[in-house]
C-alpha positions as CSV (number, residue, x, y, z in Angstrom):
1,M,41.9,100.0,76.4
2,G,42.7,100.7,80.0
3,E,41.6,97.6,82.0
4,V,39.0,98.2,84.7
5,E,39.2,95.6,87.4
6,I,36.2,95.2,89.7
7,V,36.8,94.4,93.4
8,E,33.6,93.3,95.1
9,S,34.5,95.0,98.4
10,G,37.3,97.4,99.2
11,S,38.1,100.9,100.5
12,L,40.4,103.6,99.1
13,N,42.6,103.2,102.2
14,D,42.9,99.4,101.8
15,L,43.3,99.2,98.1
16,T,45.9,102.0,97.7
17,N,48.0,101.1,100.8
18,G,51.6,101.8,100.0
19,W,51.0,103.3,96.5
20,N,52.3,106.7,97.5
21,E,55.8,105.2,97.5
22,Y,55.6,105.3,93.7
23,G,54.7,109.0,93.5
24,P,52.4,111.6,94.9
25,R,48.7,110.8,94.8
26,T,45.5,112.7,95.5
27,R,41.9,112.0,96.3
28,I,38.8,113.7,94.9
29,M,35.1,113.5,95.0
30,M,33.1,113.4,91.8
31,L,29.5,114.5,92.1
32,G,27.8,113.3,88.9
33,A,24.4,112.7,87.6
34,R,22.8,109.4,88.7
35,A,21.9,108.7,85.1
36,D,25.6,108.8,84.1
37,R,26.7,106.3,86.8
38,H,27.4,103.5,84.3
39,T,29.5,105.7,82.1
40,L,31.4,107.1,85.1
41,R,32.2,103.5,86.2
42,N,33.9,102.9,82.9
43,H,35.5,106.4,82.7
44,G,38.9,104.9,83.1
45,R,38.6,103.1,79.8
46,T,38.4,106.5,78.0
47,V,41.6,108.2,79.4
48,A,45.3,107.4,79.2
49,I,46.6,107.3,82.7
50,E,50.1,106.2,83.7
51,E,49.3,104.8,87.2
52,S,46.5,102.7,88.5
53,A,43.5,104.6,89.9
54,V,40.7,103.4,92.3
55,S,37.2,104.7,92.5
56,I,34.2,103.7,94.7
57,F,30.6,104.7,94.6
58,H,28.4,105.4,97.6
59,R,24.6,105.2,97.6
60,P,23.2,107.2,100.5
61,R,20.7,105.4,102.7
62,E,20.8,106.3,106.4
63,E,21.9,109.9,105.7
64,R,19.3,110.7,103.0
65,E,17.3,113.1,105.1
66,D,20.5,114.9,106.2
67,I,21.6,115.2,102.5
68,E,18.2,116.6,101.5
69,A,18.5,119.1,104.4
70,V,21.5,120.7,102.7
71,G,19.6,121.1,99.4
72,L,21.0,118.1,97.5
73,D,18.7,115.6,95.8
74,H,20.5,112.3,96.5
75,S,18.2,110.4,94.0
76,L,19.6,112.4,91.1
77,A,23.2,112.5,92.2
78,S,26.1,109.9,91.9
79,F,28.6,110.0,94.8
80,Q,32.0,108.8,93.7
81,F,35.4,108.9,95.4
82,V,38.6,108.5,93.5
83,D,42.3,107.9,94.5
84,I,44.5,108.8,91.6
85,A,48.2,109.7,90.9
86,M,48.7,113.5,91.0
87,A,50.2,113.4,87.5
88,D,47.1,111.7,86.1
89,L,44.5,114.0,87.6
90,G,44.4,116.4,84.6
91,R,44.1,113.4,82.2
92,W,41.2,111.9,84.3
93,M,39.2,115.1,84.6
94,Q,40.0,117.0,81.3
95,P,37.2,115.3,79.2
96,L,34.6,116.0,82.0
97,I,35.8,119.6,82.4
98,G,35.4,120.0,78.7
99,Q,31.7,119.0,79.2
100,G,31.2,121.7,81.8
101,W,32.2,120.0,85.1
102,T,33.7,122.5,87.6
103,R,36.0,122.2,90.6
104,G,35.1,123.2,94.1
105,E,35.7,122.2,97.7
106,V,33.2,120.4,100.0
107,E,33.3,119.5,103.6
108,I,32.4,115.9,104.3
109,V,30.8,115.8,107.8
110,P,29.2,113.0,109.9
111,A,25.5,112.5,109.3
112,S,23.1,112.0,112.3
113,G,24.3,109.0,114.3
114,A,27.7,108.8,112.5
115,S,31.0,109.5,114.1
116,F,34.2,110.4,112.2
117,E,36.3,113.5,111.8
118,G,35.1,115.9,109.1
119,E,37.3,116.3,106.0
120,T,37.6,118.8,103.2
121,W,37.6,117.2,99.7
122,A,38.3,118.7,96.3
123,C,35.1,118.0,94.4
124,F,34.4,118.0,90.6
125,H,30.7,118.3,90.0
126,H,28.2,118.0,87.1
127,P,27.1,121.4,85.7
128,A,23.4,120.7,86.6
129,I,24.2,119.7,90.2
130,P,24.9,122.6,92.6
131,L,27.7,121.8,95.1
132,P,26.6,122.4,98.8
133,E,29.2,123.6,101.3
134,K,28.8,120.4,103.3
135,I,27.7,116.8,102.5
136,P,26.8,114.6,105.5
137,L,27.7,110.9,105.1
138,S,27.3,107.8,107.3
139,E,31.0,106.9,106.9
140,A,34.3,108.6,106.1
141,P,34.9,108.3,102.3
142,A,38.4,106.8,102.5
143,S,37.4,104.0,104.8
144,M,34.0,102.9,103.5
145,S,34.1,99.5,101.9
146,R,32.2,99.2,98.6
147,K,32.4,97.7,95.2
148,A,35.6,99.3,93.8
149,F,36.7,100.0,90.2
150,V,40.4,99.7,89.7
151,T,41.6,101.3,86.5
152,H,45.0,100.0,85.2
153,P,47.0,101.9,82.5
154,G,46.5,100.9,79.0
155,P,45.8,102.2,75.4
156,I,42.5,103.8,74.5
157,L,40.1,102.5,71.9
158,D,38.8,105.6,70.0
159,D,35.3,104.1,69.5
160,V,34.9,103.4,73.2
161,S,36.2,106.8,74.1
162,D,34.0,108.7,71.6
163,S,30.8,106.8,72.3
164,A,31.2,107.1,76.1
165,M,31.8,110.8,76.0
166,E,29.0,111.4,73.5
167,D,26.6,109.6,75.8
168,L,27.8,111.6,78.7
169,A,27.6,114.9,76.8
170,A,24.0,114.1,75.7
171,S,23.0,113.3,79.2
172,M,24.5,116.5,80.5
173,A,22.8,118.6,77.9
174,S,19.5,117.0,78.9
175,E,20.0,117.6,82.6
176,I,21.1,121.2,82.1
177,S,18.1,122.0,80.0
178,K,15.8,120.6,82.7
179,V,17.4,122.8,85.3
180,I,17.1,125.9,83.0
181,E,13.4,125.1,82.4
182,V,12.8,124.8,86.2
183,D,14.8,127.8,87.2
184,T,13.5,130.2,84.6
185,P,10.1,131.7,85.6
186,E,7.7,132.6,82.8
187,T,6.6,136.2,83.0
188,E,3.9,137.8,80.9
189,D,3.8,141.6,80.6
190,T,0.2,142.6,80.1
191,S,0.7,146.4,80.4
192,P,0.0,148.3,77.2
193,E,3.0,149.7,75.3
194,E,3.3,153.4,75.5
195,P,3.9,155.1,72.1
196,V,7.4,156.4,71.6
197,P,7.3,160.0,70.5
198,E,8.8,160.5,67.1
199,S,11.8,162.9,66.9
200,E,13.4,164.5,64.0
201,P,16.4,162.4,62.9
202,E,19.7,164.1,63.2
203,P,21.6,164.5,59.9
204,E,24.3,161.9,59.5
205,T,27.9,163.0,59.4
206,V,29.7,161.0,56.8
207,A,33.4,160.8,57.5
208,E,35.6,161.3,54.5
209,P,37.9,158.3,53.8
210,I,41.6,159.0,54.3
211,P,43.4,158.0,51.1
212,M,46.2,155.5,51.9
213,M,48.7,154.2,49.4
214,E,49.5,150.4,49.4
215,E,53.0,151.1,50.6
216,D,51.6,152.8,53.7
217,L,49.9,149.6,54.9
218,P,51.7,147.8,57.7
219,P,53.1,144.4,56.7
220,V,51.1,141.3,57.9
221,T,53.3,139.1,59.9
222,A,52.3,135.4,60.0
223,P,52.7,133.8,63.4
224,E,55.5,131.3,63.7
225,P,54.1,127.7,64.2
226,E,54.8,126.1,67.5
227,S,57.3,123.3,67.6
228,P,56.1,119.8,68.8
229,L,57.8,120.4,72.2
230,E,56.1,123.8,72.6
231,S,52.7,122.2,71.8
232,E,53.4,119.4,74.2
233,M,54.3,121.8,77.0
234,R,51.2,123.9,76.3
235,Q,49.1,120.7,76.5
236,V,50.8,119.6,79.8
237,I,50.1,123.0,81.4
238,S,46.4,123.0,80.2
239,L,45.9,119.5,81.7
240,L,47.5,120.5,85.0
241,V,45.3,123.6,85.2
242,A,42.3,121.6,84.4
243,G,43.2,119.2,87.2
244,G,43.2,122.0,89.7
245,Q,46.9,122.9,89.8
246,E,47.8,126.5,90.5
247,M,50.0,128.2,88.0
248,G,52.6,128.9,90.8
249,D,52.9,125.2,91.5
250,I,53.0,123.8,88.0
251,M,56.8,124.5,87.5
252,E,57.5,122.1,90.4
253,H,55.2,119.4,89.1
254,P,57.0,116.2,87.8
255,Q,55.1,116.2,84.6
256,F,56.0,119.8,83.7
257,I,59.6,119.3,84.8
258,E,60.1,116.4,82.5
259,V,58.7,118.1,79.4
260,S,60.4,121.5,80.2
261,E,63.8,119.9,80.5
262,R,63.5,118.3,77.0
263,A,62.2,121.6,75.7
264,A,65.1,123.6,77.2
265,A,67.6,121.2,75.7
266,A,66.0,121.8,72.3
267,G,66.4,125.5,72.7
268,V,62.9,126.5,73.6
269,D,62.5,129.6,75.8
270,V,60.7,127.7,78.6
271,W,60.4,130.6,81.0
272,G,59.1,133.0,78.3
273,M,56.6,130.5,77.1
274,F,55.4,129.7,80.7
275,V,54.9,133.4,81.4
276,R,52.9,133.8,78.1
277,L,50.7,130.8,78.9
278,S,50.2,132.1,82.5
279,E,48.9,135.4,81.1
280,E,46.6,133.6,78.6
281,S,45.1,131.5,81.4
């Protein structure tokens, strides 16, 4: 199980100072459901990351009215900010994207009385929570000191992973159904139905079957199974796309370079496979 260390007070800037020397990192906002906050705190236990990740949660207080003004119900949402290795982003988000989370961009702006420079963050949000264009906060996300959850790499226990994701999926289904019930107006058509005039049915034209001999049938070609390296490369590309990587940038990503070099050495047509997967996505 990946170990989740709790730091009573820390910011993303303080806790990750110098970590970029070990490889490129990125920061994202996760806008989840408040009911899933406990599960999201332990999300690091359910994914196999290779570098440590840090996340903090923010509970709006002074900026509540400003947040409500942009159409976001702060009492139902969980505001989480994550610093993670770029290579681990797809692994971190893939289970949530499979549950309907989507990626967007949001501008973090100072709330009334706050003073910091606005920032644009990549934001993954719960399917039942619409993402506004702007979210006003009382502090800049990277410098706010809160209880922090530091996830260190480690093996996954299947029972923990499955139960956590089942709880999250059930919560999401419940929240989505509530939104659908609220957003779908009930309409009742009280106008009498007009009778549809009957018309003479047109005679059916039955096509004569064309006789075909067995030797005329085209042969059925069974698709060749993918090699383990081809399957691994397909999975790497899917995870990178799920993490927000553009197809044009994937070939320069360290994770893709590593698996593609091994695949090319084994005789796999890396470029042809990459083009095929690009067309499929």
